[in-house]
SEMIMAR-477585 format. One record per residue (C-alpha): residue in one letter; x, y, z. Coordinates in nm, 3 decimals. Layout:
N
resn;u;v;w
A;X;Y;Z
...
//
This chain:
82
resn;u;v;w
X;-1.900;1.839;0.713
X;-1.797;2.181;0.594
X;-1.517;2.032;0.385
X;-1.761;1.807;0.197
X;-1.642;1.491;0.372
X;-1.873;1.221;0.496
X;-1.864;1.138;0.867
X;-1.921;0.778;0.970
X;-1.949;0.647;1.324
X;-1.927;0.291;1.449
X;-2.023;0.147;1.783
X;-1.944;-0.216;1.860
X;-1.978;-0.377;2.201
X;-1.872;-0.723;2.313
X;-1.909;-0.896;2.649
X;-1.534;-0.950;2.668
X;-1.269;-0.688;2.583
X;-1.004;-0.953;2.508
X;-1.235;-1.122;2.258
X;-1.312;-0.787;2.095
X;-0.945;-0.696;2.057
X;-0.864;-1.047;1.934
X;-1.139;-1.034;1.671
X;-1.027;-0.693;1.547
X;-0.665;-0.804;1.522
X;-0.758;-1.132;1.351
X;-0.992;-0.953;1.109
X;-0.715;-0.716;1.000
X;-0.462;-1.001;0.966
X;-0.714;-1.202;0.762
X;-0.770;-0.908;0.528
X;-0.395;-0.862;0.481
X;-0.356;-1.234;0.405
X;-0.646;-1.224;0.158
X;-0.483;-0.927;-0.013
X;-0.151;-1.108;-0.040
X;-0.270;-1.458;-0.129
X;-0.636;-1.425;-0.228
X;-0.923;-1.634;-0.101
X;-1.003;-1.809;-0.427
X;-1.293;-1.586;-0.534
X;-1.297;-1.377;-0.848
X;-1.330;-1.059;-0.638
X;-0.968;-1.100;-0.522
X;-0.813;-0.963;-0.841
X;-0.727;-0.633;-0.669
X;-0.560;-0.630;-0.325
X;-0.763;-0.446;-0.061
X;-0.466;-0.372;0.166
X;-0.162;-0.225;-0.007
X;0.191;-0.240;0.137
X;0.271;0.040;0.379
X;0.150;0.189;0.704
X;-0.198;0.339;0.717
X;-0.452;0.469;0.962
X;-0.767;0.251;0.956
X;-0.966;0.526;0.783
X;-0.711;0.526;0.500
X;-0.789;0.167;0.405
X;-1.013;0.118;0.106
X;-1.387;0.078;0.144
X;-1.384;-0.292;0.058
X;-1.111;-0.367;0.313
X;-1.301;-0.178;0.585
X;-1.626;-0.360;0.501
X;-1.454;-0.701;0.511
X;-1.288;-0.623;0.845
X;-1.610;-0.491;1.002
X;-1.799;-0.800;0.887
X;-1.565;-1.015;1.099
X;-1.555;-0.772;1.394
X;-1.932;-0.775;1.442
X;-1.923;-1.148;1.523
X;-2.066;-1.206;1.872
X;-2.122;-0.832;1.926
X;-2.431;-0.745;2.128
X;-2.427;-0.390;1.987
X;-2.329;-0.312;1.629
X;-2.428;0.027;1.493
X;-2.288;0.190;1.183
X;-2.418;0.542;1.131
X;-2.360;0.794;0.857
//
């Protein structure tokens, strides 16, 4: 963009809207829980979701990647473009 920011687009499609919304909600909750309690791996030293209220784009890159990894489950379309 003109401001030097990178634009990223995501398209995900599921057969069932309820499943899609459920997966997205569960993925975010899982990431919050991992940030609070860890998952046992060495990569958990730094929380990926900090306390507070954020827009999804304000989350860190690692948190977004972890959430999107769960969300693409059972998707028949998953496109991430830059």
